[in-house]
Backbone as CSV, one residue per row, in Angstrom:
resi,resn,N_x,N_y,N_z,CA_x,CA_y,CA_z,C_x,C_y,C_z
1,MET,-24.079,-38.549,-0.616,-24.508,-38.030,0.497,-25.084,-36.544,-0.155
2,PRO,-26.327,-36.215,0.325,-26.949,-34.929,-0.270,-26.230,-33.761,0.186
3,ILE,-26.240,-32.707,-0.517,-25.518,-31.399,-0.260,-25.945,-30.811,0.937
4,ASP,-27.247,-30.865,1.495,-27.622,-30.229,2.716,-27.043,-31.101,3.799
5,ALA,-26.873,-32.247,3.787,-26.413,-33.184,4.930,-24.863,-32.817,4.991
6,LEU,-24.315,-32.573,3.878,-22.808,-32.371,3.779,-22.537,-30.951,4.454
7,LEU,-23.474,-30.001,3.994,-23.226,-28.683,4.623,-23.558,-28.643,6.302
8,VAL,-24.452,-29.365,6.645,-24.780,-29.516,8.028,-23.525,-30.265,8.718
9,THR,-22.971,-31.379,8.291,-21.856,-32.019,8.808,-20.548,-31.082,8.838
10,ILE,-20.274,-30.316,7.838,-19.333,-29.170,7.800,-19.391,-28.213,8.908
11,ALA,-20.685,-27.683,9.001,-21.068,-26.651,9.961,-20.925,-27.224,11.333
12,VAL,-21.232,-28.396,11.720,-20.932,-28.907,13.023,-19.601,-29.244,13.249
13,VAL,-18.815,-29.864,12.406,-17.243,-30.054,12.560,-16.695,-28.509,12.888
14,THR,-17.056,-27.760,12.124,-16.478,-26.364,12.226,-16.616,-25.833,13.535
15,MET,-17.962,-25.972,14.155,-18.322,-25.490,15.532,-17.424,-26.230,16.460
16,PHE,-17.214,-27.432,16.492,-16.350,-28.229,17.360,-14.907,-27.602,17.166
17,VAL,-14.502,-27.486,16.058,-13.108,-27.002,15.986,-12.897,-25.682,16.490
18,VAL,-13.860,-24.738,16.212,-13.700,-23.384,16.821,-13.781,-23.391,18.470
19,PHE,-14.686,-24.323,18.878,-14.843,-24.483,20.282,-13.543,-24.928,21.015
20,ALA,-13.063,-25.826,20.285,-11.619,-26.467,20.681,-10.619,-25.399,20.710
21,ALA,-10.502,-24.758,19.750,-9.612,-23.532,19.473,-9.685,-22.510,20.607
22,ALA,-11.045,-22.341,20.976,-11.152,-21.247,21.915,-10.838,-21.795,23.340
23,LEU,-11.084,-23.038,23.569,-10.647,-23.670,24.893,-9.193,-23.595,25.043
24,ALA,-8.506,-24.062,23.894,-7.142,-24.025,24.000,-6.476,-22.721,24.269
25,TRP,-7.018,-21.688,23.568,-6.456,-20.252,23.684,-6.724,-19.758,25.208
26,ALA,-7.984,-19.996,25.717,-8.214,-19.743,27.077,-7.344,-20.416,28.008
27,ASP,-7.022,-21.720,27.795,-6.004,-22.412,28.709,-4.661,-21.895,28.592
28,ARG,-4.406,-21.560,27.385,-2.999,-20.833,27.182,-2.879,-19.505,27.933
29,GLN,-3.999,-18.879,27.851,-4.219,-17.419,28.444,-3.909,-17.607,30.019
30,THR,-4.569,-18.653,30.564,-4.468,-18.703,32.093,-3.508,-19.667,32.636
31,SER,-2.682,-20.365,31.804,-1.649,-21.298,32.387,-0.575,-20.572,32.695
32,GLY,-0.210,-19.298,32.176,0.883,-18.522,32.599,0.527,-17.923,34.031
33,VAL,-0.633,-17.616,34.248,-0.975,-16.974,35.588,-0.812,-18.157,36.637
34,ARG,-1.351,-19.358,36.193,-1.093,-20.399,37.397,0.384,-20.571,37.524
35,LEU,1.239,-20.569,36.612,2.618,-20.774,36.788,3.298,-19.728,37.535
36,ASP,2.815,-18.497,37.271,3.437,-17.239,37.896,2.929,-17.214,39.430
37,SER,1.647,-17.529,39.703,1.237,-17.397,40.932,1.901,-18.518,41.926
38,GLY,2.285,-19.638,41.199,2.947,-20.764,42.047,4.537,-20.314,42.366
39,ALA,5.062,-19.455,41.468,6.395,-19.278,41.661,6.705,-18.135,42.621
40,LYS,5.589,-17.360,42.964,5.741,-16.193,43.807,5.420,-16.588,45.291
41,ARG,4.993,-17.648,45.416,4.948,-18.085,46.975,6.178,-18.347,47.581
């Protein structure tokens, strides 16, 4: 595999991992709010 294709593959995989981490972080930040709002009713 040429080095440029390897770098592009690493960049794309890294972008997906960062996006998944951001979604997981955002879900964790908002999941406490959902649980607290249901308990207050």
